[in-house]
N, C-alpha and C positions, 0 to 999 in steps of 0.2 A: 545508387547509394540511398540508404534509408533516410527518411526525413527525421531530423532531430526535433522531438516534441519538447524536450527540456534541455536547456543549455546553461550550466553554471560556470562562471568565470571568476576565479580567485575570490570565492566567497569566504569571508571571515566573520565570526560571531564570538563576542566575549560576554559571559554572564557575570564573572567575577574578575576583579583586578588581577591581572597577571595570569589568568587561566582562559585559554582559548577553547571554546566549544567546537569551533570549526576554524581551521587554519589554512587559508588560501586554497579552498577546495574548488577544483574544476572537474566538471562531469558532463558528458553528453549522453542523452538517452534517446535512442532511436525508436521509431514506431514499431509496435508489435512485440517488443521484448518483455521478458519477465526477469526483472533485476532483483536479486536478493542482496541485501545489505547486512553485513555481519561484522562483528568486532566485539571487544570486551565492553562491559558496562561503562558508561560515561565517555565513550569514544566519539560521540556526536551523531549517532545514527538517527535517533528520533528528532534531534534538532534539524537535521538535514531535511527530513520529511516535512516538518512544520514550516520550514522556510519555503519549500516548494509550494505548500498549500496556503501561504501567506498568513499563517497563524503566529509566526515569529518573524520579526524583522532581522535583517543582517546589517553588519557595521560597514562593510566595504565589499567591493566586487560588483558583479552584474548577474542578473538572472532573466532569462527569456523563456517564456512558456507559451506554447501554441502560437509561435511567431509574433509574440508581443512582449515587450519589456514589462517586468513585474509591476513597475510603478504605474503603468498605464491600465492595469487591471483594477476594477472595483473588487475589493476583497470578497464580498459576499457572492458576487457573480462568479468569480474564479472558483470559489469553493463549491458552487453548484455544478461547475463543469468538470470537477475532479472528484471522483469517488474516494471515500476515506473510510477505512475499516480499522477499528481499534480493538485491543484486548477487552474481553467481556462484552463485546458487541456495541455497548453504548446505546441500547434501545430505549425509547421512551416508555416507561412502565405503564403509563395511563392510556397508551394507545394500543390498539390491536395490531396483530402482525400485518394485516392489510394496511392499516393507517401508518405504521412505521415504514413499510416499503414505499408507500405513496407520498411520504412527507415532502420530499424535495419536489416531486412532481406537482403536488398541491400548491406549494408556495411559489412555484414557477408559473402557475396559471394554466397548467395542462388541462384539457377537456376531460371531464369525468369518464366518458366512454373510453378514451385513449388510455387513461390511467388504469382502468379495469383490465383492458386488453394487455397492457404491459405487465400488470401485476400477475395475471394468470400465466404469462410467458415465464416470468421469473419464478413463480411458485413451482412450475414444472421443472425448471432448472435446479432448484434446491430441494426438489422432491417433497413438496408440501401439498396436502390435499386442500380442497376448497374449505372444508370445515376448519382446518388448522389456521386459515387466514383470519378467523374470528377469535382466535385465542389471544391471551395477553402474555407478554414475555415471561412473567413469573411462573407460568404454567409450562414453560418449555425447558428442555435440558440445555446445558451449556453449549453443546454442539448445535442444537437447533437454533439457539439464539445467534450463534455466529453465522449460520446459514442465512438468517434473516438480515443480519448486518451486511453480508456480502451482496444479497439481493438489493438492499436499499442503495448500496454504493453503485450498483450497476443500473439503477432505475432509469437514469437519464441518458443511458448509452454513452458514458463519458469516454474520451480517448485515453484518459489516464486514471488509474486507480492506485491509491497509496494504502498500504497495509502495515500497521504498526504492531508487530507481534500478535497477530490475530488469534493464534492458537496456543499462546503461551500458558494460559490457565487451564487447558483441557488435559484430560488423561491421555496416555500414549495411544490407546486404541482409537479414540475419537479423533485425536490429532492426525494420525496417519490417514484415516478415512477422509477427513476434510482436506488434507493436503492433496490427495488423489483427485478429489472432486474439484478443487480449485485449479489444479493443473489442467483438467478437462475443460473447465469453464474458459480458461485462458486460450486453450486450443480452439474452442468453438467460437469465441468472440473476437479474438485477435486484439483484445484490449491491452494497452501497455500497462504493465504492473510493476510497482516498486514495493518490495516487502522487507521490512526490518525484522530480523530474527536473531535469537541467541542459539538456535538449534543448527549445528553444522550439517547434520544429515538433511534437514529441511532445506537449508540453503543450497546444498549441492543437488538435491533431487528436483527442486522446483525451478531453479534459476537457469535461464538461457545464458545469462551472464551473472557474475558475482562481483560485488564491490567489497573489498576488505578494508576496514578502517581501524585506526588506532591513534589515540591522542589528537583527535580532531583532524586527522589527515586521511586521505585515500591512498593506501599503499599499493593496491593492485585492482584493476578492473579487467576481467577476462572471462572467457568461457570456463565452466567448472573444470573440465578436463585439463585445460592449460594451467589453471591455478594449482592443480595437483601435480602436474608434471614439471611445470616451470615456475615455481614460486619466486617472487622477485627478490626475496631476501630470507635470511635465516628465521626472522620473527614470523613471517607468513608461513614458512615451511613447518615451524613448530606448532603454530596456531591451528593449521588444518590437518595435523598429523593423526588426529583421533577419528577421522572419517572412516 
């Protein structure tokens, strides 16, 4: 049986009176999976990621990450142990590509020589030259910036990487190329990945499992082929019908 890296039990979160962002959500994430999370806008996808990364508190329920209850984690330390990739990369514009990739390594006190070695490993993974490591984000294309964001998230070799619509603002050609690259990175590293997306084709092509959400609830969690062949209800059937 695969080890559960993340375990949510009956997690609820309310942002507005009478409106549940998450409604008694339970979810187990095993080691090595690529979980795509999809549903209509406002269904709770990003809130779910932010709670896992301890960027948002929850009202009730329990959450265990890496064999430790979330309350026992120091928030900053937890976030250093979980890679996080957002739309538009979120790079520091005043830092070079090298400095952006090394940011978490630096604040964690990693030796400079080890930082450089890891940076070159990651630059090969994202197909960057040594010269490009000295560039600033504003000189990069959107796709290149997202590659740097992914490299930064992987810098500390985290067991978990969270991705919040990382390719949402990119053109279709660049998006499909980066999807293929991310799938290969997952295969090469075995890192557990959870990705929020609005793109059904992306969710089906990348996910080893899919989480379908609506109105703050998880409706189905299954392998993509099972979601297509055996949707749990008519809403899910209709939602995935355009794949």
